[in-house]
C-alpha positions as CSV (number, residue, x, y, z in Angstrom):
1,M,142.0,-94.1,177.3
2,V,143.3,-91.3,175.3
3,D,142.7,-91.5,171.5
4,Q,146.2,-91.4,170.1
5,S,144.9,-90.5,166.6
6,Q,143.5,-87.2,167.7
7,P,145.6,-84.0,168.2
8,V,146.3,-83.4,171.9
9,D,145.3,-80.2,173.6
10,D,146.0,-81.2,177.2
11,P,149.5,-80.1,178.3
12,S,149.8,-83.0,180.8
13,Q,149.0,-85.6,178.1
14,L,151.4,-83.9,175.7
15,A,154.2,-84.0,178.3
16,A,153.5,-87.7,179.0
17,H,153.6,-88.5,175.3
18,L,156.7,-86.4,174.7
19,A,158.8,-87.8,177.6
20,P,160.1,-90.9,175.7
21,T,161.0,-88.7,172.6
22,L,163.0,-86.0,174.4
23,A,166.4,-87.5,173.4
24,V,165.3,-87.9,169.8
25,L,164.0,-84.4,169.5
26,R,167.1,-82.9,171.1
27,A,169.5,-84.9,168.8
28,V,167.5,-83.9,165.6
29,A,167.6,-80.3,166.7
30,A,171.4,-80.4,167.2
31,E,172.3,-82.5,164.1
32,G,169.7,-81.3,161.6
33,H,169.8,-84.7,160.0
34,V,167.9,-87.9,160.9
35,T,170.8,-90.3,160.1
36,R,173.3,-88.4,162.2
37,A,170.8,-88.0,165.0
38,A,170.3,-91.8,165.0
39,E,174.1,-92.4,165.1
40,V,174.4,-90.0,168.1
41,L,171.6,-91.9,169.9
42,G,172.9,-95.3,168.9
43,V,169.5,-96.4,167.4
44,P,168.4,-97.3,163.9
45,Q,167.5,-94.4,161.6
46,P,164.0,-95.7,161.0
47,T,163.4,-95.5,164.8
48,V,164.1,-91.7,164.7
49,S,161.9,-91.2,161.7
50,R,159.0,-93.1,163.2
51,T,159.4,-91.2,166.5
52,L,159.2,-87.9,164.7
53,A,156.2,-89.0,162.6
54,K,154.3,-90.2,165.7
55,L,155.0,-86.9,167.5
56,G,153.7,-84.9,164.6
57,A,150.6,-87.1,164.4
58,R,150.0,-86.6,168.1
59,L,150.3,-82.8,167.7
60,G,148.3,-82.7,164.5
61,A,151.2,-80.8,162.9
62,P,154.6,-81.8,161.6
63,V,157.6,-81.1,163.8
64,T,160.2,-81.3,161.0
65,A,160.5,-80.0,157.4
66,R,163.0,-81.1,154.8
67,Q,165.8,-78.8,153.8
68,G,167.9,-80.2,151.1
69,R,169.4,-83.5,152.4
70,G,168.7,-82.5,156.0
71,I,165.7,-81.4,158.0
72,L,164.7,-78.3,159.9
73,L,162.4,-78.1,162.9
74,T,159.1,-76.4,162.5
75,R,158.0,-73.7,164.9
76,A,156.2,-76.3,167.0
77,G,159.2,-78.6,166.8
78,T,161.6,-75.8,167.9
79,L,159.5,-75.0,170.9
80,L,159.4,-78.6,172.0
81,A,163.1,-79.0,171.3
82,R,163.9,-76.1,173.7
83,A,161.8,-77.8,176.3
84,A,163.5,-81.1,175.6
85,E,167.0,-79.6,175.9
86,D,166.2,-78.1,179.3
87,A,164.5,-81.3,180.5
88,M,167.3,-83.6,179.3
89,Q,169.9,-81.5,181.0
90,R,168.1,-81.8,184.3
91,L,167.5,-85.5,183.8
92,E,171.2,-86.1,182.9
93,A,172.3,-84.2,186.0
94,G,170.1,-86.3,188.1
95,C,171.4,-89.5,186.4
96,R,175.0,-88.4,187.0
97,A,174.1,-87.9,190.7
98,V,172.5,-91.4,190.8
99,V,175.6,-93.0,189.2
100,E,177.8,-91.3,191.7
101,E,175.5,-92.2,194.6
102,L,175.8,-95.9,193.6
103,D,179.5,-95.8,193.2
104,P,181.4,-96.5,196.5
105,D,184.3,-94.4,195.3
106,R,182.3,-91.4,194.1
107,G,179.2,-91.1,196.3
108,R,178.2,-88.7,199.0
109,V,178.0,-89.4,202.8
110,T,176.0,-87.2,205.2
111,F,177.8,-87.9,208.5
112,G,176.4,-86.7,211.8
113,F,178.3,-86.5,215.2
114,Q,178.2,-84.9,218.6
115,H,180.2,-81.7,219.2
116,T,182.5,-83.4,221.6
117,M,183.8,-85.7,218.8
118,G,184.5,-83.0,216.2
119,S,188.0,-82.0,217.2
120,T,189.7,-85.3,218.0
121,L,187.8,-88.4,216.7
122,V,186.2,-87.3,213.5
123,P,189.2,-85.6,211.6
124,P,191.5,-88.7,211.6
125,L,188.5,-90.9,210.7
126,L,187.8,-88.8,207.7
127,R,191.4,-88.4,206.7
128,G,192.1,-92.1,206.7
129,F,189.0,-92.7,204.6
130,R,189.7,-89.9,202.1
131,D,193.2,-91.3,201.6
132,Q,191.6,-94.4,200.1
133,H,188.5,-92.8,198.5
134,P,189.4,-89.2,197.6
135,Q,186.3,-88.6,195.4
136,V,183.7,-89.4,198.0
137,R,182.0,-86.2,199.2
138,F,181.0,-85.5,202.7
139,E,178.4,-83.3,204.4
140,L,179.1,-83.0,208.1
141,V,176.3,-82.3,210.6
142,Q,176.9,-81.6,214.3
143,G,174.5,-81.5,217.2
144,S,173.4,-83.2,220.4
145,R,173.0,-86.9,220.6
146,D,169.2,-86.8,220.5
147,T,169.3,-84.4,217.5
148,M,171.7,-86.6,215.6
149,L,169.6,-89.7,216.1
150,A,166.4,-87.9,215.1
151,R,167.9,-86.5,211.9
152,T,169.4,-89.9,211.0
153,W,166.0,-91.6,211.6
154,A,164.4,-88.9,209.4
155,G,166.8,-89.7,206.6
156,E,168.6,-86.3,206.7
157,V,171.8,-88.0,207.9
158,D,173.1,-91.3,206.7
159,L,174.7,-92.5,209.9
160,C,175.8,-90.8,213.1
161,L,178.6,-91.0,215.7
162,V,177.1,-90.8,219.1
163,A,177.5,-91.8,222.8
164,P,175.8,-93.6,224.4
165,L,174.6,-95.9,221.6
166,P,170.9,-96.8,221.3
167,V,171.7,-100.4,222.3
168,G,168.6,-102.5,222.7
169,D,166.4,-100.4,220.5
170,P,165.2,-102.6,217.7
171,R,164.9,-99.6,215.4
172,W,168.7,-99.2,215.3
173,E,171.8,-101.0,214.3
174,C,175.0,-99.8,216.0
175,A,178.6,-100.7,216.5
176,T,181.3,-99.5,218.9
177,V,184.1,-97.4,217.5
178,Q,185.9,-96.3,220.7
179,E,185.8,-96.6,224.4
180,E,186.8,-93.2,225.9
181,P,187.7,-92.7,229.5
182,L,185.9,-90.0,231.6
183,V,187.5,-87.8,234.2
184,A,186.5,-85.4,237.0
185,V,187.3,-81.8,236.0
186,L,188.0,-79.6,239.0
187,H,189.3,-76.1,239.5
188,V,193.0,-76.1,240.1
189,H,192.6,-74.9,243.7
190,H,189.7,-77.2,244.5
191,R,190.2,-79.1,247.9
192,L,190.4,-82.4,246.0
193,A,192.5,-81.2,243.1
194,R,195.6,-83.1,244.3
195,R,194.0,-86.5,244.4
196,A,195.4,-89.2,242.1
197,A,191.9,-90.6,241.6
198,L,188.4,-89.8,242.7
199,R,185.3,-91.8,243.4
200,L,182.3,-90.0,241.9
201,A,180.7,-90.2,245.3
202,D,183.5,-88.0,246.6
203,L,181.9,-85.2,244.7
204,A,178.3,-85.8,245.8
205,A,178.1,-82.6,247.8
206,E,179.6,-80.4,245.0
207,D,177.8,-78.1,242.5
208,F,178.0,-79.6,239.1
209,V,178.3,-78.1,235.6
210,A,176.7,-80.4,233.1
211,M,175.5,-80.6,229.5
212,R,171.9,-79.9,228.8
213,P,169.3,-82.7,228.5
214,G,169.4,-84.3,225.1
215,Y,173.2,-84.4,225.1
216,G,175.0,-87.7,225.4
217,M,177.3,-86.6,228.2
218,R,174.3,-85.5,230.2
219,Q,172.7,-88.9,230.0
220,I,176.0,-90.7,230.8
221,F,176.7,-88.4,233.8
222,M,173.3,-88.8,235.3
223,R,173.6,-92.6,235.0
224,L,177.0,-92.5,236.7
225,A,175.7,-90.4,239.5
226,E,172.7,-92.7,240.0
227,S,175.1,-95.7,240.2
228,A,177.2,-93.8,242.7
229,G,174.1,-93.3,244.9
230,F,173.4,-89.6,244.7
231,E,171.4,-87.0,242.7
232,P,173.8,-84.3,241.5
233,R,173.1,-80.7,242.3
234,L,173.3,-78.9,238.9
235,A,174.5,-75.3,239.2
236,Y,174.9,-74.7,235.4
237,E,173.9,-76.4,232.2
238,S,175.5,-75.8,228.8
239,E,175.4,-76.9,225.2
240,E,179.1,-76.7,224.7
241,V,181.9,-78.7,226.4
242,D,184.2,-75.7,226.2
243,T,181.7,-73.7,228.1
244,V,181.5,-76.4,230.8
245,R,185.3,-76.3,231.2
246,G,185.3,-72.5,231.3
247,L,182.7,-72.5,234.1
248,V,184.8,-75.0,236.1
249,A,187.9,-72.9,235.5
250,A,185.9,-70.0,237.0
251,G,185.3,-72.0,240.2
252,L,181.6,-72.4,239.6
253,G,181.4,-76.1,239.9
254,V,182.9,-79.5,238.9
255,A,182.2,-81.7,235.9
256,V,182.6,-85.1,234.5
257,L,183.8,-85.0,230.9
258,P,186.1,-86.8,228.4
259,P,189.8,-85.7,228.7
260,A,190.5,-82.3,227.1
261,G,193.1,-83.7,224.7
262,T,196.7,-82.8,225.1
263,A,196.3,-80.9,228.4
264,P,193.6,-79.8,230.8
265,A,192.0,-76.4,230.2
266,P,193.7,-73.5,232.0
267,D,192.9,-73.3,235.7
268,T,191.5,-76.9,235.8
269,V,192.8,-80.3,236.6
270,E,191.5,-83.7,235.3
271,I,191.5,-86.6,237.7
272,P,190.7,-90.2,236.7
273,L,187.6,-91.8,238.2
274,T,187.7,-94.9,240.3
275,P,186.3,-97.3,239.4
276,P,187.1,-96.2,235.9
277,A,184.2,-94.8,233.9
278,Y,183.9,-94.7,230.1
279,R,181.7,-93.5,227.4
280,T,181.1,-95.9,224.5
281,I,181.3,-94.0,221.2
282,G,179.9,-95.7,218.1
283,L,178.0,-95.5,214.8
284,A,174.3,-95.8,214.7
285,W,172.0,-96.2,211.6
286,P,168.4,-97.3,211.1
287,A,167.9,-101.0,211.0
288,N,166.7,-102.6,207.8
289,R,167.2,-99.4,205.8
290,P,169.4,-99.9,202.7
291,Q,172.4,-97.6,202.5
292,P,174.2,-96.4,199.4
293,P,177.5,-98.0,198.6
294,A,179.6,-95.0,199.6
295,V,177.9,-94.9,203.0
296,R,178.5,-98.6,203.6
297,T,182.1,-98.3,202.6
298,F,182.7,-95.4,205.0
299,R,180.9,-97.3,207.8
300,D,183.1,-100.4,207.2
301,H,186.2,-98.2,207.3
302,A,185.2,-96.6,210.6
303,L,184.6,-100.0,212.1
304,T,187.8,-101.6,210.9
305,T,189.9,-98.7,212.2
306,R,188.2,-98.6,215.6
307,S,190.5,-98.0,218.5
308,G,190.5,-99.0,222.1
């Protein structure tokens, strides 16, 4: 146990002793008067006086000196007051961040999602939420399904929008946001391009363009092909859906993808699958891990505005 009656010469011990007195020292330096400093801090004047006296005793030298009806900081007091000012500014900034983090209307949400969801699903989801909670700040993170889940599990992302969902994995909680139909994407002059619908097995002999392993659409496509009774021949793999469409448009293969939005990509056609195939898009977050209020509020918004 440290002898509190002896002057301290260990900087770590001095810092530990000084920490509770930072606000007092800063207020005295700013006001030059004990009573006014006490008023600023909202504490009794004797509390400020005792704090300064204890600090001086701990240092073995006074930190203040009288000047008329006020006080001045000594050289030692001035050095500590400068350190206190810097430390308090940092602490107050941290406290402001904590207050905002705990406020559902002013917090921050780190939201991850797959690239295929960035142009259609995510913007209206964010717009609807920001209309109601304009001060919540967002950090958006995009990547493959496996990357989004890994970063969410690591705590780098609060929650992620992925497909397929990690259903059945006890580490995760998840909820469906949307069921999105899948289509066969063919070159406009492909021999099957005029069909009104296609069984996936009709394409079993074709070269396929697919997403790389680790991407949600790759996993979904491989499961669909397995259910259709064939192992697809992969001619090309990509990390971008637009690249997949471009390769199909160049006549280099066929693909299974979500619809392209308002219209198919140039030189391609999109044909519904029969029986219909879907990808289930939803939110995933670690089970039994507390979430800040703003994150919970956004999650609830996303789930109450789900479509499909």
